[in-house]
C-alpha positions in Angstrom: -60.5 16.7 -115.8 -60.5 14.0 -113.4 -57.9 13.8 -110.3 -56.4 10.9 -112.0 -55.4 12.6 -115.0 -54.2 15.5 -113.2 -51.9 13.8 -111.3 -50.6 11.8 -114.1 -50.2 14.8 -116.2 -48.1 16.4 -113.5 -45.7 13.6 -112.8 -42.8 12.9 -114.9 -43.0 9.4 -117.0 -41.0 6.6 -115.4 -39.7 6.0 -119.0 -38.6 9.3 -120.0 -36.1 10.8 -117.4 -36.6 14.6 -116.0 -35.1 17.6 -118.3 -32.9 18.2 -115.7 -31.5 14.8 -115.1 -30.8 14.5 -118.8 -29.0 17.7 -118.7 -27.0 16.7 -115.9 -26.1 13.1 -117.4 -25.2 15.1 -120.6 -23.1 17.4 -118.7 -21.4 14.7 -116.8 -20.4 12.7 -120.2 -19.0 16.0 -121.6 -17.0 16.4 -118.4 -15.7 13.0 -118.3 -14.7 13.3 -122.4 -12.9 16.5 -121.5 -10.8 14.9 -119.0 -10.2 11.9 -121.1 -9.4 13.7 -124.0 -5.9 12.8 -125.0 -5.2 15.3 -127.7 -3.4 18.2 -126.0 -1.6 15.9 -123.3 -0.5 14.0 -126.5 0.6 17.1 -128.5 2.4 18.3 -125.4 4.3 15.1 -124.7 5.3 14.9 -128.5 6.8 18.6 -128.1 8.8 17.4 -125.1 10.0 14.2 -126.8 10.9 15.9 -129.8 13.2 18.2 -127.8 14.6 15.6 -126.2 15.3 13.4 -128.9 16.8 16.1 -130.8 19.0 17.5 -128.1 20.6 13.8 -127.5 20.8 13.4 -131.6 23.2 16.7 -131.4 25.5 15.0 -129.0 28.2 12.2 -129.7 26.1 9.4 -128.4 24.5 8.7 -131.9 27.9 9.4 -133.5 29.7 6.7 -134.7 33.1 6.6 -135.9 33.9 4.3 -139.1 35.9 1.4 -138.6 39.5 1.5 -139.6 40.1 -1.1 -142.5 43.0 -1.9 -144.9 42.6 0.0 -148.1 44.4 -1.3 -151.3 46.3 1.2 -153.3 48.9 0.5 -156.2 52.1 -0.9 -154.5 50.8 -1.6 -151.2 47.9 -0.7 -148.6 47.2 1.7 -145.9 44.7 2.1 -142.9 41.9 4.4 -143.2 38.2 4.6 -143.6 36.8 3.0 -146.5 33.7 4.4 -148.4 31.8 1.0 -146.9 33.0 1.9 -143.4 31.7 5.5 -143.5 28.3 4.0 -145.0 27.9 1.7 -142.0 28.7 4.5 -139.7 26.3 6.8 -141.1 23.6 4.1 -141.2 24.4 3.3 -137.7 23.7 7.0 -136.9 20.4 7.0 -138.6 19.3 4.1 -137.2 20.1 4.9 -133.4 18.2 8.4 -134.1 15.0 6.8 -135.7 15.1 4.4 -132.6 15.4 6.8 -130.0 12.7 9.3 -131.4 10.2 6.2 -131.8 11.2 4.8 -128.0 11.0 8.1 -126.6 7.4 9.1 -128.4 5.9 5.7 -127.8 6.8 6.1 -124.2 5.5 10.0 -124.3 2.3 8.6 -125.9 1.4 6.1 -123.5 2.0 8.2 -120.5 -0.1 11.0 -122.1 -3.2 8.3 -122.8 -2.5 7.2 -119.1 -2.5 10.8 -117.6 -5.9 11.3 -119.7 -7.3 8.1 -118.2 -5.8 8.7 -114.8 -4.5 4.8 -114.5 -1.3 3.9 -113.2 -1.7 0.5 -114.6 -2.3 1.6 -118.0 0.7 4.1 -117.9 2.9 1.0 -117.3 1.4 -0.9 -120.3 1.2 2.0 -122.7 4.8 3.3 -121.7 6.3 0.0 -122.0 4.8 -1.4 -125.0 5.4 2.2 -126.8 8.9 2.5 -125.5 10.1 -1.2 -126.7 8.1 -1.6 -130.0 9.1 2.2 -130.8 12.7 1.2 -130.3 12.4 -1.8 -132.2 10.7 -0.8 -135.2 12.6 2.4 -135.4 16.0 0.5 -135.5 15.6 -2.6 -137.8 13.7 -1.3 -140.7 16.6 1.4 -141.0 19.2 -1.2 -142.4 17.5 -2.5 -145.4 15.9 0.8 -146.1 19.1 2.7 -146.1 20.7 -0.1 -148.2 18.4 0.4 -150.9 18.6 4.0 -150.9 22.3 4.4 -150.9 22.1 2.2 -154.1 19.8 4.5 -155.7 21.8 7.4 -154.7 24.8 5.7 -156.2 22.8 5.5 -159.3 21.7 9.0 -159.4 21.6 11.3 -156.4 19.1 14.2 -155.9 15.6 12.9 -156.4 12.7 14.5 -154.3 10.4 11.4 -154.6 13.5 9.3 -153.2 13.6 11.8 -150.5 10.0 11.4 -149.5 9.9 7.7 -149.7 13.0 7.5 -147.8 11.5 9.9 -144.9 8.2 8.0 -145.0 10.1 4.7 -144.6 11.9 5.9 -141.7 9.5 7.8 -139.8 5.9 6.1 -140.4 7.2 3.1 -137.9 7.4 6.0 -135.7 3.9 6.7 -136.0 2.6 3.3 -135.6 4.5 3.3 -132.2 3.1 6.4 -130.9 -0.3 5.3 -131.7 -0.2 1.7 -130.0 1.7 3.6 -127.1 -1.3 6.0 -126.8 -4.4 3.4 -127.2 -2.7 1.1 -124.4 -2.2 4.1 -122.3 -6.1 5.1 -122.4 -6.6 1.3 -121.8 -8.4 0.8 -125.1 -6.8 -2.0 -127.2 -9.7 -2.2 -129.5 -8.5 1.3 -130.6 -5.1 0.5 -131.6 -6.0 0.1 -135.3 -7.5 3.7 -135.3 -4.8 5.3 -133.2 -2.0 3.7 -135.2 -3.8 4.9 -138.4 -4.0 8.1 -137.1 -0.1 8.1 -136.2 0.5 7.0 -139.8 -1.5 9.8 -141.3 0.1 12.4 -139.0 3.7 11.3 -139.6 2.7 11.4 -143.6 1.5 15.0 -143.3 4.4 15.9 -141.1 6.7 14.5 -143.7 5.3 16.4 -146.2 5.6 19.5 -144.4 9.1 18.9 -143.7 9.9 18.2 -147.2 8.2 21.7 -148.5 9.3 23.7 -145.3 13.0 22.1 -145.3 13.6 22.8 -149.1 12.4 26.3 -149.0 14.1 27.6 -145.6 17.3 25.4 -145.7 17.9 24.9 -149.6 21.7 24.1 -148.9 21.2 21.9 -145.8 20.6 18.8 -147.8 17.3 18.1 -146.1 16.3 15.3 -148.8 19.0 13.1 -147.0 18.9 10.9 -144.1 20.1 13.5 -141.7 20.3 17.1 -142.6 23.4 19.0 -142.5 22.4 21.7 -140.1 20.6 21.3 -136.7 17.6 23.9 -137.5 16.1 21.4 -140.1 16.9 18.6 -137.7 15.0 20.1 -135.2 12.2 20.9 -137.6 12.1 17.3 -138.7 11.7 15.8 -135.4 8.7 18.3 -134.1 7.0 17.8 -137.1 7.0 14.0 -136.9 6.6 13.8 -133.5 3.7 16.3 -133.2 2.0 15.0 -136.4 2.5 11.3 -135.0 0.9 12.1 -131.6 -1.8 14.6 -132.9 -2.9 12.2 -135.6 -3.1 9.2 -133.3 -5.2 11.3 -130.6 -7.5 13.1 -133.0 -8.5 9.5 -134.5 -8.8 7.9 -131.0 -11.1 10.8 -130.0 -13.3 10.3 -133.3 -13.7 6.6 -132.9 -15.4 6.9 -129.6 
């Protein structure tokens, strides 16, 4: 064997990096992926947000007194709470509860994504977008949705399909807000579709879990209604929706890399 052949056999090719360099690059990429993985941060943020939203929801902040109106009776009228004023007060409570959860979850998901990215700029962007969009789409759709729901309940209450559709209508926007906040917090606007889709899927699974567990564990709490009568199923619903939204968004963002 010639000296040229010997020297060329012992020297790695310029086109193929040494095995140690390749391993170092792979290890570096895996460490970067672990640092920027938003999943566990998103879930922790969702749990904290759910506890906060539920806690505020148990106070009088979200309670609304029905407006006092003149109620006509045979021979005169009196001032009191009409069925319409009670219904409006109930809708206001549902709207504020949902907007609060959407705002806090969008905020928390945005901050979770920014923590994974370690970027102050994306923290501001993701948190602001998640907070504003979450509060808006959490509040506005509640009014037409509840109007349709109450008319259907007046015609015949207590259908499981109606309860599922109601809760999906209330909580799916929350999942979209979580996905939007997370993607912007990560500084990846191109991942917004994947994050939003993941948030929607997570909310759908959380909603179905709540319908099953709520009806089994709390059969007398009217878990099929807009707001359950007891605090335990209200907490359960908030946790399942928040964790489902944030976890689903983070999982799909992760898989779309």
